[in-house]
Z-matrix of the N, CA and C atoms (Angstrom, degrees):
N
C 1 1.476
C 2 1.533 1 105.10
N 3 1.400 2 115.74 1 134.01
C 4 1.401 3 118.59 2 176.51
C 5 1.445 4 107.02 3 -85.72
N 6 1.451 5 109.38 4 159.70
C 7 1.404 6 115.93 5 174.08
C 8 1.432 7 117.74 6 -71.51
N 9 1.350 8 120.10 7 129.99
C 10 1.558 9 118.73 8 -175.88
C 11 1.522 10 106.72 9 -119.30
N 12 1.271 11 111.54 10 138.40
C 13 1.475 12 122.34 11 -179.28
C 14 1.568 13 104.89 12 -102.16
N 15 1.247 14 115.94 13 120.20
C 16 1.480 15 118.64 14 178.36
C 17 1.586 16 110.71 15 -105.64
N 18 1.227 17 115.05 16 128.58
C 19 1.513 18 112.87 17 178.24
C 20 1.441 19 105.12 18 -123.82
N 21 1.365 20 116.13 19 138.65
C 22 1.513 21 125.25 20 -177.70
C 23 1.584 22 106.53 21 -129.25
N 24 1.292 23 113.23 22 128.26
C 25 1.549 24 113.00 23 176.14
C 26 1.549 25 102.42 24 -109.46
N 27 1.306 26 115.53 25 155.33
C 28 1.398 27 119.13 26 173.54
C 29 1.512 28 111.92 27 -114.32
N 30 1.342 29 119.05 28 122.00
C 31 1.354 30 122.76 29 -176.82
C 32 1.520 31 114.90 30 -75.08
N 33 1.344 32 115.53 31 150.60
C 34 1.464 33 122.84 32 -171.59
C 35 1.493 34 100.69 33 -91.43
N 36 1.438 35 120.28 34 75.54
C 37 1.464 36 121.89 35 171.73
C 38 1.464 37 105.25 36 -135.70
N 39 1.263 38 114.13 37 178.05
C 40 1.546 39 119.26 38 -170.35
C 41 1.584 40 113.59 39 -63.79
N 42 1.308 41 115.19 40 -25.40
C 43 1.480 42 116.59 41 176.79
C 44 1.404 43 116.10 42 -105.40
N 45 1.315 44 120.08 43 13.74
C 46 1.477 45 131.85 44 173.97
C 47 1.667 46 109.10 45 44.75
N 48 1.333 47 108.39 46 54.19
C 49 1.418 48 113.87 47 176.46
C 50 1.522 49 120.70 48 -45.43
N 51 1.273 50 120.01 49 144.97
C 52 1.489 51 117.69 50 174.31
C 53 1.557 52 103.85 51 -106.44
N 54 1.173 53 117.23 52 133.22
C 55 1.512 54 119.50 53 177.53
C 56 1.574 55 109.67 54 -117.41
N 57 1.403 56 108.71 55 123.49
C 58 1.385 57 117.85 56 179.50
C 59 1.450 58 116.54 57 -110.55
N 60 1.361 59 119.12 58 120.38
C 61 1.437 60 119.90 59 -171.85
C 62 1.467 61 111.29 60 -79.71
N 63 1.345 62 119.64 61 128.35
C 64 1.446 63 124.73 62 179.25
C 65 1.551 64 114.79 63 -74.99
N 66 1.332 65 111.24 64 -37.41
C 67 1.544 66 118.17 65 174.23
C 68 1.423 67 111.89 66 84.60
N 69 1.241 68 120.46 67 -68.09
C 70 1.550 69 118.89 68 -170.59
C 71 1.386 70 115.70 69 -53.75
N 72 1.380 71 127.43 70 -39.89
C 73 1.249 72 125.89 71 174.41
C 74 1.442 73 118.84 72 -112.58
N 75 1.336 74 117.54 73 14.62
C 76 1.397 75 132.59 74 -175.09
C 77 1.554 76 113.50 75 58.09
N 78 1.318 77 110.16 76 32.90
C 79 1.597 78 108.89 77 175.34
C 80 1.576 79 101.98 78 -103.93
N 81 1.318 80 108.39 79 -167.75
C 82 1.504 81 115.27 80 -170.03
C 83 1.545 82 108.14 81 -160.90
N 84 1.374 83 114.76 82 159.23
C 85 1.467 84 123.20 83 -179.74
C 86 1.514 85 106.98 84 -120.18
N 87 1.296 86 113.28 85 130.44
C 88 1.486 87 119.35 86 175.65
C 89 1.607 88 107.28 87 -103.98
N 90 1.309 89 119.39 88 129.28
C 91 1.350 90 119.40 89 -176.90
C 92 1.577 91 105.69 90 -129.74
N 93 1.398 92 118.82 91 142.35
C 94 1.443 93 121.92 92 -179.66
C 95 1.477 94 108.49 93 -161.32
N 96 1.344 95 118.10 94 151.11
C 97 1.362 96 124.40 95 172.45
C 98 1.553 97 111.62 96 -106.05
N 99 1.400 98 112.00 97 133.05
C 100 1.396 99 120.37 98 -178.33
C 101 1.380 100 112.92 99 -140.43
N 102 1.327 101 123.93 100 113.82
C 103 1.465 102 122.90 101 178.03
C 104 1.584 103 115.43 102 64.97
N 105 1.300 104 115.49 103 27.53
C 106 1.510 105 115.91 104 -176.38
C 107 1.461 106 116.34 105 81.46
N 108 1.429 107 112.75 106 15.37
C 109 1.506 108 118.40 107 172.34
C 110 1.454 109 113.28 108 -127.00
N 111 1.236 110 113.13 109 131.87
C 112 1.667 111 124.73 110 -179.96
C 113 1.545 112 104.02 111 -85.30
N 114 1.271 113 115.93 112 117.65
C 115 1.532 114 122.60 113 179.79
C 116 1.604 115 98.11 114 -108.49
N 117 1.467 116 109.40 115 138.27
C 118 1.338 117 121.73 116 164.80
C 119 1.518 118 116.69 117 -127.99
N 120 1.284 119 117.33 118 134.09
C 121 1.447 120 119.51 119 -174.97
C 122 1.488 121 106.24 120 -128.94
N 123 1.320 122 121.85 121 123.61
C 124 1.387 123 123.85 122 -177.04
C 125 1.679 124 105.12 123 -103.75
N 126 1.318 125 108.97 124 133.46
C 127 1.549 126 111.25 125 -172.30
C 128 1.502 127 103.50 126 -124.84
N 129 1.410 128 115.79 127 140.54
C 130 1.512 129 115.93 128 178.82
C 131 1.541 130 105.01 129 -87.18
N 132 1.295 131 114.14 130 -170.68
C 133 1.586 132 120.39 131 -170.32
C 134 1.503 133 108.92 132 -70.20
N 135 1.330 134 118.42 133 -24.17
C 136 1.603 135 123.67 134 177.94
C 137 1.551 136 107.75 135 -79.99
N 138 1.354 137 123.87 136 -6.85
C 139 1.389 138 122.77 137 -174.14
C 140 1.461 139 118.69 138 82.18
N 141 1.366 140 117.67 139 19.81
C 142 1.374 141 122.99 140 179.33
C 143 1.582 142 110.56 141 -97.45
N 144 1.338 143 116.51 142 135.87
C 145 1.427 144 119.23 143 179.33
C 146 1.466 145 105.41 144 -69.99
N 147 1.441 146 115.01 145 123.78
C 148 1.484 147 116.96 146 179.20
C 149 1.572 148 111.98 147 -108.70
N 150 1.284 149 112.39 148 -11.84
C 151 1.519 150 119.47 149 179.12
C 152 1.591 151 103.05 150 -164.15
N 153 1.512 152 107.55 151 134.06
C 154 1.468 153 111.56 152 164.18
C 155 1.479 154 112.04 153 -133.52
N 156 1.248 155 113.35 154 154.89
C 157 1.608 156 120.79 155 -166.47
C 158 1.517 157 103.51 156 -146.38
N 159 1.266 158 114.84 157 139.21
C 160 1.579 159 125.33 158 173.74
C 161 1.553 160 106.00 159 -142.57
N 162 1.377 161 108.27 160 133.02
C 163 1.523 162 119.52 161 179.02
C 164 1.505 163 105.55 162 -144.20
N 165 1.312 164 112.35 163 135.33
C 166 1.485 165 112.27 164 172.30
C 167 1.467 166 117.98 165 -71.63
N 168 1.385 167 115.51 166 146.65
C 169 1.489 168 119.46 167 -179.72
C 170 1.505 169 114.89 168 -51.29
N 171 1.349 170 108.36 169 -41.42
C 172 1.515 171 116.99 170 179.55
C 173 1.478 172 112.15 171 -60.59
N 174 1.336 173 123.97 172 -42.95
C 175 1.479 174 127.69 173 169.85
C 176 1.546 175 112.68 174 -57.93
N 177 1.307 176 117.31 175 -42.51
C 178 1.404 177 125.72 176 178.76
C 179 1.493 178 109.99 177 -56.90
N 180 1.200 179 112.94 178 -47.57
C 181 1.556 180 119.81 179 -176.32
C 182 1.439 181 107.40 180 -69.98
N 183 1.235 182 122.90 181 -40.00
C 184 1.511 183 127.03 182 -178.58
C 185 1.477 184 109.72 183 -66.80
N 186 1.332 185 119.25 184 -39.88
C 187 1.435 186 123.75 185 178.43
C 188 1.468 187 111.46 186 -72.32
N 189 1.299 188 125.73 187 -17.83
C 190 1.437 189 124.23 188 -179.55
C 191 1.606 190 107.06 189 -106.14
N 192 1.287 191 119.80 190 7.34
C 193 1.415 192 125.12 191 169.71
C 194 1.607 193 108.37 192 83.67
N 195 1.252 194 116.21 193 21.28
C 196 1.424 195 124.26 194 168.34
C 197 1.400 196 119.09 195 -83.27
N 198 1.278 197 117.61 196 175.32
C 199 1.497 198 118.89 197 169.35
C 200 1.551 199 118.61 198 -92.30
N 201 1.351 200 122.91 199 141.25
C 202 1.397 201 122.60 200 -170.90
C 203 1.559 202 107.84 201 -63.63
């Protein structure tokens, strides 16, 4: 496996979104927590949302065998 450098920037908005650069197709992922829910938005290079996903932190913990 090659070394990979991950860079994440935090947007100056009210939810302090983290932006993760995908790189290969010049798209990016926006991730933020709001009210106990993790939101993920995938954008293409034109800035259009091509996928959005939301899951509660409680459900994430249950799915990985943790305690709610």
